[in-house]
C-alpha positions in Angstrom: 38.1 -7.3 1.6 37.4 -4.8 4.4 34.9 -2.8 2.1 33.2 -6.0 1.1 32.9 -7.3 4.7 31.5 -3.9 5.8 28.9 -4.2 3.1 27.9 -7.6 4.4 27.9 -6.4 8.0 25.6 -3.5 7.0 23.4 -5.9 5.1 23.7 -3.8 1.9 21.5 -6.1 -0.1 20.9 -3.7 -2.9 24.6 -3.2 -3.8 24.9 -3.7 -7.6 26.6 -7.0 -8.3 28.6 -5.4 -11.2 30.0 -2.8 -8.8 30.9 -5.5 -6.3 32.6 -7.6 -8.9 34.5 -4.6 -10.2 35.7 -3.8 -6.7 36.8 -7.4 -6.1 38.8 -7.4 -9.3 40.5 -4.2 -8.5 41.5 -5.4 -5.0 43.0 -8.8 -6.0 45.9 -9.7 -3.8 49.0 -11.7 -4.6 48.3 -13.9 -1.6 46.1 -16.9 -2.5 44.4 -17.1 0.9 43.3 -13.4 0.7 41.9 -13.9 -2.7 39.9 -16.9 -1.4 38.6 -14.8 1.5 37.6 -12.1 -0.9 35.7 -14.6 -3.0 33.9 -16.0 0.0 33.0 -12.5 1.1 31.5 -11.7 -2.3 29.6 -14.9 -2.2 28.1 -13.9 1.2 27.1 -10.6 -0.3 25.5 -12.3 -3.3 23.5 -14.5 -0.9 22.3 -11.4 1.0 21.3 -9.7 -2.2 19.3 -12.8 -3.3 17.6 -12.9 0.1 16.6 -9.2 -0.4 14.8 -10.2 -3.6 12.6 -12.8 -2.0 12.2 -11.5 1.5 11.3 -8.0 2.8 14.7 -6.4 3.4 13.5 -4.7 6.7 12.5 -8.1 8.0 15.9 -9.7 7.3 17.7 -6.7 8.8 15.5 -6.8 11.9 16.3 -10.5 12.5 20.0 -10.3 11.8 20.7 -7.0 13.7 18.8 -8.2 16.7 20.7 -11.5 16.6 17.4 -13.4 16.7 16.8 -17.0 16.1 13.6 -17.0 13.9 10.8 -19.1 15.5 7.1 -19.3 15.4 5.4 -16.6 17.3 3.5 -13.2 16.9 3.2 -10.0 18.9 0.8 -7.1 18.9 1.9 -3.9 17.2 0.3 -0.8 15.6 0.5 -0.9 11.8 -0.8 0.9 8.8 -1.7 -1.3 5.9 -2.2 -0.5 2.2 -3.7 -2.9 -0.3 -3.5 -2.1 -4.1 -5.0 -3.9 -7.1 -5.2 -3.3 -10.8 -8.9 -2.7 -11.7 -10.5 -4.8 -14.4 -7.5 -7.1 -14.7 -9.1 -9.8 -17.0 -9.7 -7.1 -19.7 -6.2 -5.8 -19.3 -4.7 -9.3 -19.7 -6.3 -9.5 -23.2 -3.7 -7.0 -24.3 -0.5 -8.9 -25.5 1.7 -6.3 -23.7 -0.2 -6.5 -20.4 2.4 -8.4 -18.5 5.0 -5.8 -19.3 2.7 -3.1 -18.1 2.0 -4.9 -14.9 5.7 -5.5 -14.2 6.4 -1.8 -14.9 3.6 -0.8 -12.5 4.9 -3.1 -9.7 8.4 -1.9 -10.2 7.5 1.8 -10.0 4.9 1.4 -7.2 7.4 -0.7 -5.1 10.0 2.0 -5.5 7.5 4.7 -4.4 6.3 2.7 -1.4 9.7 1.8 -0.1 10.9 5.4 -0.5 8.0 6.3 1.8 9.2 3.7 4.3 6.8 0.8 3.5 7.6 -2.9 3.8 6.4 -4.8 0.8 4.5 -7.7 2.3 3.3 -9.6 -0.8 2.5 -9.7 -4.5 -0.1 -11.7 -6.3 -1.6 -11.5 -9.8 -2.5 -7.8 -10.2 -2.3 -7.1 -6.4 0.2 -6.1 -3.8 0.1 -5.4 0.0 2.5 -3.3 2.1 2.6 -1.9 5.6 4.3 0.5 8.0 5.1 -0.1 11.6 6.2 -3.7 11.6 8.6 -5.3 12.5 9.8 -2.0 13.9 7.8 1.2 14.7 8.1 4.1 12.3 7.3 7.8 12.6 4.2 9.2 10.9 3.1 5.9 9.2 -0.4 7.2 8.1 1.1 10.4 6.5 3.7 8.3 4.8 1.0 6.0 3.3 -1.1 9.0 2.1 2.0 10.7 0.6 2.8 7.4 -1.2 -0.7 7.3 -2.7 -0.3 10.8 -4.2 3.0 9.7 -5.9 1.4 6.4 -7.1 -1.6 8.3 -8.7 0.9 10.6 -10.4 3.0 7.7 -11.7 -0.2 5.9 -12.9 -1.3 8.9 -14.9 2.2 9.1 -16.4 2.2 5.4 -17.4 -1.2 5.8 -19.0 -0.1 8.8 -21.1 3.1 7.0 -22.2 1.3 3.8 -23.2 -1.9 5.4 -24.4 -4.0 3.2 -22.2 -6.4 3.8 -19.3 -5.3 1.4 -16.6 -6.9 2.0 -13.2 -5.9 1.0 -9.7 -7.8 0.5 -6.4 -6.3 1.2 -3.0 -7.5 0.6 0.5 -5.8 1.9 3.7 -6.5 1.2 7.4 -4.5 1.5 10.6 -4.8 -0.2 13.9 -3.4 -3.1 16.0 -2.2 -6.3 14.3 -0.6 -9.5 15.3 2.7 -9.6 13.4 5.4 -12.3 13.4 6.3 -15.7 12.1 3.8 -18.4 11.2 4.7 -21.8 9.9 6.8 -24.6 11.2 10.2 -25.2 12.7 11.7 -25.6 9.2 9.8 -23.0 7.2 8.5 -19.6 8.4 6.6 -16.8 6.9 6.5 -13.3 8.4 2.9 -12.0 8.2 0.3 -9.6 9.7 -3.1 -10.9 10.8 -6.2 -9.4 12.4 -9.2 -7.3 11.8 -7.0 -4.3 10.7 -5.7 -6.4 7.8 -9.2 -7.5 6.9 -10.6 -4.0 6.9 -7.8 -2.6 4.7 -8.4 -5.4 2.2 -12.1 -4.9 2.1 -11.8 -1.1 1.6 -9.7 -1.9 -1.4 -12.3 -4.1 -2.9 -15.2 -1.8 -2.2 -13.7 0.7 -4.6 -15.3 -1.4 -7.3 -18.7 -0.9 -5.9 -18.3 2.9 -5.6 -16.2 3.6 -8.6 -13.5 5.2 -6.5 -9.7 4.8 -6.5 -8.6 5.2 -2.9 -10.7 4.4 0.2 -9.5 4.8 3.8 -11.0 4.3 7.2 -12.0 7.0 9.6 -9.0 6.0 11.8 -6.7 6.9 8.9 -8.5 10.2 8.3 -8.1 11.2 11.9 -4.4 10.4 12.1 -3.4 11.8 8.8 -3.8 15.5 9.7 -5.2 18.6 8.1 -2.9 18.5 5.0 -5.0 15.7 3.5 -8.4 15.9 2.0 -11.4 13.5 1.9 -15.0 13.0 1.3 -17.1 10.6 3.5 -18.8 7.8 1.7 -20.9 6.5 4.6 -20.7 3.4 6.7 -19.6 -0.1 5.8 -20.4 -3.1 7.9 -18.0 -6.0 7.3 -18.9 -9.6 8.1 -17.3 -10.7 11.3 -16.6 -7.1 12.5 -19.2 -5.7 15.0 -18.6 -2.0 14.5 -19.4 -0.4 11.1 -16.5 1.2 9.4 -16.9 4.8 8.4 -15.1 5.1 5.0 -13.7 8.1 3.1 -12.5 8.6 -0.4 -9.0 10.1 -0.3 -8.8 13.1 -2.6 -5.2 14.2 -2.3 -2.8 16.3 -0.2 -3.1 20.0 -0.2 -0.6 21.4 -2.6 -0.3 18.2 -4.6 -1.3 18.1 -8.3 -3.5 15.2 -7.4 -5.9 17.6 -5.6 -7.5 19.3 -8.6 -9.8 22.3 -8.4 -12.8 20.0 -9.0 -11.7 17.7 -6.2 -11.3 20.7 -3.8 -14.9 21.7 -4.6 -16.1 18.2 -4.1 -14.4 18.0 -0.7 -16.3 21.1 0.5 -19.7 19.9 -0.9 -19.4 16.4 0.4 -18.7 17.7 3.9 -22.3 19.1 3.8 -23.7 15.8 2.5 -21.8 13.9 5.2 -23.3 16.2 7.9 -26.8 15.5 6.7 -26.3 11.7 6.4 -24.9 11.4 9.9 -27.1 14.0 11.7 -30.4 14.3 9.8 -31.0 10.8 8.6 -30.7 8.8 5.4 -33.7 10.4 3.6 -32.4 13.9 4.1 -28.9 12.9 3.2 -30.2 11.3 -0.1 -32.1 14.5 -0.9 -28.9 16.6 -0.5 -26.9 14.1 -2.5 -29.4 14.2 -5.3 -29.1 18.0 -5.4 -25.4 17.5 -5.6 -25.8 15.1 -8.6 -27.9 17.7 -10.4 -25.1 20.2 -10.1 -22.2 17.7 -10.7 -23.3 15.2 -13.3 -19.7 14.7 -14.4 -18.9 13.1 -11.0 -19.6 9.5 -12.1 -18.7 7.9 -8.7 -21.5 9.8 -6.9 -24.2 7.9 -8.9 -22.8 4.6 -7.6 -22.6 6.0 -4.1 -26.3 7.0 -4.3 -27.2 3.5 -5.6 -25.1 2.1 -2.7 -26.8 4.0 0.1 -30.3 3.3 -1.3 -29.6 -0.4 -1.7 -30.2 -3.2 0.8 -26.5 -3.5 1.2 -26.1 -0.1 2.8 -25.0 -0.6 6.4 -25.4 -4.4 6.0 -22.8 -7.0 5.6 -21.1 -7.2 2.2 -20.2 -10.7 1.2 
């Protein structure tokens, strides 16, 4: 009973039910009242485990440990958000085994993200969102997010090899201030994050489709991540409703990670030069340098879409 109560007190939601049941069976007492107490304790543990399946475990722990009475209200906090989606989902769904693949992806990606300290915020069809820094601050949230991306890319490659398919994902990351807390009514609450930071992270994820990239991050993420991580700038993005254009970067991988291939290392260096011309010398000069890069790197498919993007009317205009 003491062990079970300690598990409930520590909010050990993820304790395997079979282990708990085995423990309860081995600790049966000859006293009826103690057996009843043991049964009720195990029931409480089951309830907590069930809560942990539907609600983010860190949120439940935060509320219970702080002895809070949940109520409507938000507060400002710094957070790092990651949006992930499966590219070309309608085509994938035509495969009769697609649902199994999606469930496998979510299972593995969720494991990776929570290992890196993320709170899983939501799932939808082919999409998920997670964050670091809410409801409690966490050390190095941006580095955790980038490290998780490396592991996700490796896991995605492994799944594609095992299933002989070419599934692709799209990820957007941004960090900044959010309003986080409970919205809803006195009877039903939902813990959520709102604000421009959320909107920017979501839009960066969707812009991957336009540029043919996999991971896009904001300049704020690049600055906070540190020198171990590598990027190439992909220009400025103006988002409807947000005054300041967002400087976006493609995340190429962490130094020393197998995700940062030799080709990517070369691209990082060459794009630094292109970035310098785009920002300092003007659009025409930048395009000329980019075209020279294309001539030398025709295998880099995403750069063609980037060139189309910066030459189009949508470059530095609102994307709807």
